[in-house]
C-alpha positions, -999 to +999 in steps of 0.1 A: -084-076-151-090-049-177-066-037-204-074-003-219-056+015-247-059+052-257-043+070-286-024+093-264+007+086-244+010+051-229+005+043-192+002+008-177-014+003-143-013-029-123-035-032-092-034-059-065-049-067-030-074-040-026-063-021-056-027-020-068-016-003-099+014-003-124+015+024-150+038+022-180+039+054-201+051+059-237+067+091-249+103+102-248+120+081-221+135+102-193+166+089-176+189+102-149+222+115-162+240+086-146+221+060-167+241+043-194+231+058-228+227+023-242+196+018-220+177+048-236+175+036-272+139+025-277+114+051-291+080+053-275+049+039-292+028+070-285+000+049-268-010+042-232-017+008-217-034+005-183-036-028-165-057-029-133-062-060-111-089-061-084-081-089-060-110-113-054-133-093-076-167-109-084-186-097-114-217-116-103-216-100-069-213-065-083-239-067-111-265-089-094-262-081-057-255-044-054-280-016-063-274-002-098-268+033-085-241+022-060-213+014-084-220+033-116-184+035-128-178-003-123-211-010-142-199+013-170-167-008-173-187-040-178-212-023-201-187-008-224-159-033-222-153-069-232-156-098-208-142-133-211-167-161-204-143-176-179-107-173-168-081-200-160-060-186-132-025-197-123-022-225-098-026-222-069-053-195-072-039-172-046-031-135-046+007-136-046+013-163-073-016-151-093-001-116-096+034-129-101+020-147-131+005-115-144+038-096-140+061-123-153+040-144-177+052-175-159+038-201-135+053-205-100+079-230-110+095-202-131+085-171-112+095-186-079+061-175-063+040-205-055+020-193-025+012-164-003+037-180+021+063-205+009+095-223+019+126-202+021+153-209-005+178-225-009+159-256+003+190-274+015+199-245+038+165-241+055+139-263+071+102-266+060+094-245+091+112-215+076+091-195+052+091-163+032+062-142+020+052-148-016+045-111-019+082-104-013+104-092-042+133-112-027+115-145-036+109-135-072+129-156-098+117-140-130+117-106-146+085-085-139+070-065-167+080-031-151+117-041-156+110-053-192+092-021-201+118+001-184+146-016-203+126-009-235+126+028-228+090+029-216+084+049-183+065+028-158+047+034-126+036+006-103+011+014-075+009-012-047+020-041-068+030-074-054+067-085-055+078-048-054+093-023-050+128-039-049+146-059-076+139-096-079+160-117-055+166-146-080+172-170-051+188-204-059+167-235-053+197-254-039+231-242-027+247-209-032+236-188-063+257-193-094+273-165-114+242-162-137+219-156-108+242-131-092+245-113-125+207-111-128+205-097-093+231-070-100+216-059-133+180-058-118+192-038-088+209-013-111+180-010-135+153-006-109+173+023-094+183+041-126+156+035-152+124+055-155+105+032-131+085+043-101+072+015-078+052+019-046+041-008-022+023-002+011+016-039+019+051-053+027+055-040+063+029-031+088+036-011+119+002-017+135-030-034+125-065-020+129-068-009+165-097+000+188-088+018+220-112+023+249-109+034+285-101-003+293-071-005+271-059+031+275-072+045+308-075+084+307-055+104+333-048+140+338-024+152+311+011+161+324+043+169+307+026+183+276+038+214+259+014+241+245-017+226+260-032+261+259-033+258+221-062+234+225-083+261+242-099+234+263-125+244+288-122+210+306-090+195+321-072+177+292-070+139+298-041+119+284-042+084+269-012+066+254-006+034+234+022+016+215+027+015+177+055-008+170+083+001+195+072+037+199+045+054+219+017+076+207+001+102+230-034+118+229-055+142+249-092+142+253-106+177+255-134+201+245-149+236+251-174+227+278-175+189+276-151+163+263-159+160+226-126+156+207-092+140+207-058+153+197-030+128+189+007+135+186+040+115+184+054+137+213+037+155+241+032+187+222-003+200+214+009+222+186+021+192+167-010+172+172-039+163+148-075+164+160-106+143+154-141+152+167-163+126+184-188+113+158-208+082+156-210+059+125-216+080+094-249+067+078-254+097+055-258+089+018-224+088+000-236+109-030-223+145-029-202+143+002-166+136+010-157+102+024-141+095+058-153+129+070-145+125+107-109+112+105-080+133+117-053+146+095-024+122+090+006+120+112+037+111+093+059+083+107+094+079+093+108+044+090+142+031+078+126+017+046+099+043+039+072+064+053+039+057+071+008+078+078-014+074+109-050+087+112-076+082+140-114+084+143-132+090+176-165+071+174-176+080+209-166+101+239-186+106+271-191+142+283-170+136+313-141+119+294-144+087+312-155+065+283-144+065+247-140+045+215-110+055+194-102+037+161-068+037+144-068+020+110-038-002+101-005+017+097+017+004+068+051+016+056+050+029+020+081+016+004+095+027-030+123+017-053+139+052-048+135+078-021+122+105-045+094+081-055+083+076-019 
């Protein structure tokens, strides 16, 4: 964890699992016209605070195991910043409760987050076999800092933070929630919708995990029923493959000028609405001075009830006759937000 202040406007960033970020900005607070005026009373401090959390980050591994030229920015942070000799994490030392402690300043008995998976509340209405994700905002029983900052008139952005993007659920431990918990839920739901808070989380719901497709899992066959196949200008007969993502099908055609050397993927059998990736083996070129992920397709947008997801593919190999291939699809997650405009 690193906290960095500048003398300009304030932004707070919180990062989790991979990297997740919350940004709280000072300056004149901006509220929708429907926001009660009483919520917009606090003046900004005129400074910016950024909090970034790298899950499972190891200083020793970075500084002693990796070549000096490989992570210059990370090394600069350690070289110019201040480091604690050690840190005492919240118990248990897991991603969900650890980040909940950062956001709320409380241990799991107060925050409600005591594990990455934990018993579902109320305890007297569920068995020990019923669980809820500790990353879920419904399980949170304490106020996270983005709500605290937002209520103080400070604009906040949270990028892939745990226990977001919805309001805390404030579940009762036993029995039905009392009036105080119901009031906390109602106010939190209102504030997270109306205050100058923007929260994104792409870890809550996964449509598909990392997927490798080959001729064994998706046998190629002559493409039929496609529209606008001529847009591909293929000199070989297009071959179709198909697979499931969630409850929906994805369609692709293998094609090329004189041999099979690329794939085009679409939600529907329409070549004009497809994205294309060339066949390319593992990229072993030096990272310096070149773009990353060079051989992936453009994204296909997938709309879900609770957000939007983006799908890309990479074709690692394709035989000249189209009979053998290795197609990789990274995991596809729904990006959820506290408001549609944020998503």
